[in-house]
N, C-alpha and C positions, 0 to 999 in steps of 0.2 A: 243398465250398460256398464260394462267394464274396461276402465281405461288401461292402457297399455304407453309404456314409458321407455324409449331408448335409455337404459340407466348406464349404459356403457358411455355414453357421452359425458359423463360425469368427470372422466379422467382425459377429456380432451382439454388440451388447453393452449393458448397460444402468445404471445408478448410481443406488437412492434412498437419498438420504440426511436424515436427521432428529436432533434435538437431543433426549437425552436429560435426564430430570429429574433424576437422581444414577445416581451409578456404578451397575451391575447390575440396570438396571431399563431392558430394553430400550425401545426406542419403539416404537408401531405407524406404520409407514408405509403409503402408497399412491402409486400411479404419477402419480394428477393432481395432488398436494399438494407430493409430496417427490422427484421427477425430478431430477436434479443433471445439470449439462451438463460432462463432462470431455471430452477429445480422446486420442488414441492409449492407452485404459485397456489396463489388462495388471495380471493379479494372479496371487499367487506366495504360498508357505508358510513360515514360518519356526518353528525349535523349538530349546527347548535338552537337553542330552543328561545323561546320567548314567554314567560309564565301571563298568562291571562287569570287573576284572583278575582273572578267572579265571587259576589257574596251570593252565598246560597242558604236556602234556610236546614240543609243537612250536610253530613260529612262528603267531603269528596274532592278525590285530587283537583288539581288544576288544570286547566286544559293549557295546552303547549302549542306554540306556533313555530314551525320548522323552518330552517332557515338555513343558509352558509352551507349547503350541501358538499360534502368532498366523496373522492373516492379513494379507497386505499387497496394497492397492490403490494403483494410480501410475498417474498421469496430469499432461495438462495442465489448467488451469484459465486462462479470459478473463476480467481483470479489468475485464469492461464494467460500469460507471455506473449508479446509480438513474437512474429518470427526472427523480427530483424530489430533489437534493441537499439534507440540511439536515431531512427529514425521513421520506425512504426509504432503507432499506439498499441497500446492492450484492447483485444477485443470486448473487453468489459466496461472502456473508457467512459461511455454517457454516463453510466449509471454512477460513475465516481465523480463526474465532474457536477451532476445533478445532489450529488453528497456533499458537496463542499471542497471537492479537490481539482486541482490545476493541472495540466502536463507541460512538460518542459523537456527540450532535448539536450542532453551534456557530452559535448564534444564529438557526436553521431556517434556514442558510445554507448550513453544510458539512457532509458527513457523514465522520468522521473514526475513523480506523483505526489504533491503537497498541500495541506490546508490552507484553503484561502477565507476569505472572511467579508468578501464582496465580489460585486459584479458572477456571481454563481449561476452558471447553465441552469434553462429551464428546458423541459420537453414535451412533446405530445405524447401519450400512450395508446397503443388499443388494445385493449384484451379479450380474448376470446375465450370463453367458458363454454363447453358444449355449444348449443347453439346460441348464447347469450353475447352480445357485442357491447361493450362500452368505448366510448373514446374518452380521455381525460386529458385536460389541459392545464398548462402553466404548473407541471409537475416538477416537483423536488423531493429529494430521500433522504430519510433517515438512514445510515450506516452503522451496523451492529456487530458483534461476534464476528470482526474480520482475524481470523485465526492460521497459525502458522502450527502445524500440529504433526507430531510424528505418528506414522500410522494413520493417517489421513491426506487431503490433499488442501492446498491453500485457497480458503472461500470467505465468504462475508455473507452477512443477511441484509437485507434492506427491507423498507417500508418506503413506497414511493406513495406520495398524496397529490392530487389535483383535483380542480373542478371538473364535473360532467352535468349533463343533462338527466337524460333515460337512459336505460338499458334496452336493447331493441334484439330482436330474432335475427340472426344473419349465420351464415355458415362458415365454419373455418376456412382461413387464409390457404389458398393453394400454393406450390412454389415457395415456401421457407427455406431462405437458406441460412444454417447455422454454419457452415464450412469455416468460417474465420473461429468458432470456437472448438480449438483442438480439445483431445482429451489433455486432463491436467495429469501432473505425475504426482506422484503417491510420495508422501516424505516418507525416508527412511535414515538408517543409521548411514547408510552409504551416503546419500546425498545433503545431508542436512548439517549444519554447523551452528553454533549459538554462543554469541561472547557476551559478557555483563560486565559494563564498566571497563573493557577494554581485555577481559580476560574470560578465557575459552573455559567452555562449562557442557556437561553433559545434560541436553536439555529433552524436554518433553514436548514443550509448546510456550511460544509468544502471541497472547491476544490482546485485543483492541477493541475497545467502544468508542464510537464517536462522539456520544453524549448530546447529539446533536437535538435542539427543542424547534421542532417541525410544529411550525404554526400556519393557520388558515386565517387569512385577512380579508377584509371587503370592504371597499370604499365606492364611492359612487364611479361608476362605470368601469370599476374593475375588482375581481376576487383574484386574489394570490395567495401562494403559497411560497412561506421563506421560514430559512433556517434561522428563529432568532438568537440563539445562542447556541454556545458547544463546549463541554468540560468533558473532553477526552480522558478517558481511563485506560490501562493497562492491565495485564495477569500474567508473570511469567513462571513458570514451574521447569527447577533444574535442580541436578546431584550438586551438592556442595564442591567448589573449587578443591581441588588436593593441595592447592598451595595458600599462600598466607598473605594475597594478592587483593581477595575480594573476601571482605567481612561484612557482610549485609546488616548486621547490629551497628556496626560502627557508622557505615554509611546511612543507616537510619536517623543513629542518633543527631550525626553531626547535618542533617536535614540535606542533603548532599543530592543533587540532580546528575542522574547518571545515564550514558548512554547502554542500550542494548539493541541488539542486532540476530535477527534470524534468517537464515541465508538455506536456499536452495537453490541444487546445481540438476540442468538438465542434460540428457545424453551428449547434446553438442558442446557442454561447458558455457552457454548463457546460465545466467543469474537472476532469480528472484530473490529480493532482500526486503523484509519488514525491520524499520529502524524505531525506538521510540526512544525520548530522551524524557525519564519521570522521575519522581520521587518516591522512595521506599515509606509508605505509610503505614503497611501492615504485611505482616511476614508470618504464615502458616509453616508448620514443619510439619509434613504429613507422610506418607508412606505410599511407592510405586512400586507393588509385587516384590514388597519385601526389604526395597531400598529406603534409605532416609530422603525428603527430597526437601526443599525449600519452594514454598509459593508466595513469590512477593506481588503486593501489586500499589497501586495509589495513583495518582493524575499524573496525564501527562504534561510537559512543561516547554514553551517554547523558547528560544534562545531573545536575547532582547531586538533581535529583527523582526520574530515572528514567523508562522508560516514553515516552522521545521521541528513542531512537538511529535510528530511522525510523519515518516516517509515510506512511500512505496516503490523501490526501483526495481527496474529490469535493463538487464546488463550483459554485454558481451563478457569476456573471461578478462579480467584486469590484464593491464600491457604498461610496458614501461616507453617512453619517448624521451630522445636524446637532446635535453636543453641545455647541454654543456658546450663549452666553443672549441672544448677538447685540445686547446693549446697550452704549454707553459714552454719556461725554459730553464736552464741550469743555473741554478744558484737563487733562483729568484721564488718567495712565496707563491706557494701554489694553493688557493683554493678553487673548486670546482663542483658543479651536482646543488642539490639532488635533482634526479632523474625525476621528470615527469611521470603522475601514475594515472591511466584512463580508466575509468570503470568506477563499479559500486565497493569499494573496500571498505576496512575498520581499522581505524588506528587503535594504538601506535603501531609503526611498523618497521620492520627488522631489515636492515641492509648486511649485505655478504656477497662473497665474492663465490660464483658459482663456479667458476674455469681459470685459467690463465693469472695476469698480474698485472698490475698497474703501474703507472711510473716507480722507477726505482727513488725511494726517499718519501714517497707521499704513502697514505695509508689512509681506508674507508672507513667512516666513522659509521659505526652500527645503528645509531640510532638516529643521526641526523642524514646520513646519505652525503655526505661532503668527504673528497676527499681533500685532505691538507697535509702539509710540508713543506719542505725544500727538495727538490728534484735535485738527484745527484748526477744523472746522467741522461745522453740523449736519445732520442730513437723512437719508433713509434712502438705503444702499446697498445695490446689487443685484450683487456679482460672481459669476461661478461659478468654481469651483474647482477644479481637476485634480489627482489623485495620478498617481505612474507608479513602478510598481515596477521593482526591479532586473532581473525575466525579462519586463519589456515590457506587464505588464499595465495599463489606464489606468481611471479612472473620475473622473465630474466630477458636483457640485453647486452647483445656483444657491442663493445665500443671503440673506437679506434683512436687513442691520444698520441699524438704527436707532442715531443720534448724536443724544442731547438737547443743548439748547443748555446 
């Protein structure tokens, strides 16, 4: 008798993902609230084994007893920003969290994700492939290939690992809601910028591999999956700067740890930025469609405080905040500023006058943003100050400074 199979089911896949309140406490998932969008999803199993080296009167492979079974779900995620940075999480947040990152809000302006080394979240996953269903618990993720690249969209590859029991037959979920996963922005010359060690460059790519060591651990009454270690690495490709301010060979020779930032701007002005602190361990000189290109790579390194070797930042456009008293008097030394900057920006910044004039006798320092001098005239002065960061972002603010007699 001929068997007929529904081959079209092969391409029908869906993932539900929800945060657990504790290890070994599976989350209850629903298609309408826990649908998680990945692309090129696939699944496999891994096991540990114990050999039984039984004596035999002939050559034979040892029997193995299978234990510590675990499920692997792999796929790509799009790093789509929240609609309102500074008060909303990114749609891909849970995958970042179980991959060893934590979210914070900065000044109600920036949604920030930074690496952490403890209290990493775990999740329950429901994986549907055709008519096969698997529940995966205590899941954590290894993240690789986090890439900002011209001609592509911001994305990362993930490997989620957790415990499971059996694969069962079940229908694909209905009512799946992917509405929070908006269409990604394709990175282009018009909407992207990059700086290396504070110098703006013409770049092609900045990518990151978390280097996470994902381990399946088994104890009495508990099987868990942990990120045992992490050694993050980066790769950056760019055309050499036209100034003498960026000598990659000197930075390599002096073992200097440098900042790198890749910024992508949405149509509404909100930004997504990947920043990396890395040591230049390798320099490749290559050709990009006839142009000479540097490809630098190496390990990522945090500051002494930790947790900042790489950052993913979703921000509203940078803005200035008046933190000055805006008061002074004739004949007295006057020192005010600098203004506060809100948003994800790359230093060093440059200060300038966009319009108007400051107090007579006082000048605006382009490096520090301080007004200094001895004021020689009373009155109210209304300068508009501009700040420009290393990656080309600008913001302005109109001031009202009163100098008394």
